N, C-alpha and C positions, 0 to 999 in steps of 0.2 A: 724323443718321441718318434715313433714310426709313422712314416707318411704312407697313406693308402693311395695307390694309383688307380684311377678309374678310367676305363677305356670305353669308348662308344661301341667299338667292336672288339671282342677278345682277340689276343694275338693268335696268329695261325700256327698250328703245331706241325711238326715234320710229316706225320702221316697224311695230313690234309694237303700239304704242299706236294708230296709225292703223288697223291691221287690226281691233283690238277695237272701235274707234268705228264702223267701217263695218259690222261684224257686228251691233253693237247696233242701228244704224239699219235694217238689212235685216230683223232680227227684229221690230222695232217696226212697220215698214211691213207686214210679212206679218201680224202679229197684228191690227193695226188694220184691215187690209183684210178679214181673216176675220170680225172682229166686225161691221163695217159690212155685209158681205155677209149675215151671219146676220140682222141687224136688217132688212135690205131684204126678205129672204125671209119675215119675219114680217109684212110689209105696213106697216112704219113709214115715214113720209115721210123723204126724205134729210136734211132739216134737223133733224128730231127725232132721227134715228139718230145724227147727228154730235154733237148736244147731249148725248144720253145717254152716248155714248162718252167725251166730255170729262168729264162728271160722274163717270163710273166711274173715270177716271184720277185726277182730283183727289180724289174721295171715298175712294179707297183709303187715303189718309193720315188720314182722319177716322173716329174711333170715338166713338159716342154711348153713354155708360153708361146702362143701363136697370135694373140691379138689382145688389145686393151681397149675397153669401152669406157667412155666417160659420160656420165649423166649428171644432171643438176636436180636436186630435190629441195622442196621448200622446208625450211626449219624455223623454229621460233627461238629468237635470241632475246636477251635482256640487256638493256643499257641503263645507266643511271643519269637522271636529269636533275640538275640543281635548281632549287627555287627558294630564294631567300635563305640560302645556307643549308637547306634541307635537301637531301638526295632521295629521289623517288625512282624505284625500278620501273622501267617502261619496256614492256615486251614489244617486239616488232618481228615482222617476217623477213627472212633473208633466204638466199639460195646457197646451198652447199654442194661442192663438187665431190662426186664419188667416182672412184675408179675401180673397175672390175677387170681383173686379168683372166683371160680365157686360155686354158692350157689343155694339152692332150697328155693323158697318162700312158706311159710306155706299156706297162703290163696289162692294164685294163682296156686299152683301146688299140694300140699299134700292133700288139702281138696277134689278137684275133683278126684284125684287119689284114695282116700279112697272110694269115691262113686263108681268109676269104679270097684274096687276090690270087693266091696259088691255085685254089680250086677252080676259080673262073678261067684262069689262063690254061689250066689243064683241060677244061672242057673245050676251049677253042683249039688247043693243040690236037685233041682227039677227034675234032670235027663233030662233036655232039651238040649241034646248034639247037636242036629241039629241046633238049634238057636245059641248055643255057637260057633259052627264052622262057621256059617254065620257071627257072630259078629267078630270073629278073622279075617275072610277074609275081612270084611269091614275095620277093623283097618289096615290091610296090604295095601289095596288100598289107604285109606286116608293118610297113612304115606308117600307112594310114591308120591302122588299128592302134599302133603304139602311140601315135600322136594324139589319138582320141582319148586315151586314158592317162597320158602323162600330165602331170600338174606341176607348175613352178612353185617352189617353196621358198619364201623370202628368207634370205640369209643362209640358204643351204644350196639349192640348185634345182634340178628337174628330178622329180620323184615319180615312180610308177610301181604298181604291184609286181613283186619279184617273179612270180610264176606265170604271169599273163603272157609275156613274150615267148617263153619256150613252149607253152601249150599251144599257142597260135602257130608257132613254127612247126610243131609236130603235126598238127592238122594239115598245114600247107604241104608238108613233106609227103603225107599220105595221099593228098589229092593231086599234087603236081609232081610227085617224085619221078614218075616215068622210069621206074627201074632203079632209081638211086635216091630214095627218100631221105637218107642220112645227109647227103650233100645239100639238098634243098632245105632241110630243116636247119642245118648249121648256118648256112649263108643267110637265109631269111631271118633267123633268130638274131644273128649278130648285127646285120645291116639294118634290120627293122628297128632295133633300139637306137643304133647310132644315128640313123637318118630321122626316124619318126620322133624320138624323144629329145635328142640333142640338137641336131642341125635344123629341124623345122621349128624349134623354139629359140633360135638364135637371138631374135629381137627381144624376147622376154628375159633372156639371161642377164642382159645389162641392167635390167630393172629389179633384180633380185636383192640388191644391197649387199651381196657377198663380196669380200675383197678378192677372192679367186674362185673361179668355177672350173673344175677339171673334168673334161670328157673322159670317162673311164676312171674317174678319180678315186673310187673306192678300191682301186687295185684289182687283184685277181677275183675279188668277190663282187665286183661291179656288175651291173645288169648286162652290159655289152658282152663281157666275158662269159658270165654264167648262162645267159640266154642260149648261146650256141652250144655250150657243153651239155646243159640239161636236156636241150632238144635232141641232141644226138643220142643220149643215153635212153631217152624215152621212145625213140622211133623203133 
């Protein structure tokens, strides 16, 4: 007797798999081109831009632990109590230890942070202290606004609207750019998310119940990385 196999989803055929592969390649080419264009507009040499992009891709899989937070949460447990040979379940309150490892993602946080430090040191080296003060003011404003919209999500981490930081960074770049809105937009977009969403919510992170929270943990697609790149492309 022939057995009829039933699938919840039909098996994928080769044309469909090829279409998915082509779409993935096109998205990757577009994304990499956008990132390299943003790095070029920041004044990074082509070789340095390509190297940083490769580090961002590879580093997105690397998380470096920097701290461990321990919290105690109330839980309900059940124990059995015997009475004349009969066991009765008795619920009671207890405290359970929860550990949250806080890590920094290489590709999603350290790479954009290295670019920010390069740009800030370059301003100091060139003696453009007015633009430097404007950039720091933009970072301060972006951090406050990012902190206002960031929300802790239990079991996940800190979440915020993806397009909010780059749009704020673009606005700050136009207002405080002083001849270089691209630099102000990138620095404020990157540090605004890092400081406002992550560092200013440090105390809330340990109460999220997640075993590990990674700053920049979504890799190259994390808000810290994307905020700066999108801001530069929109300026």
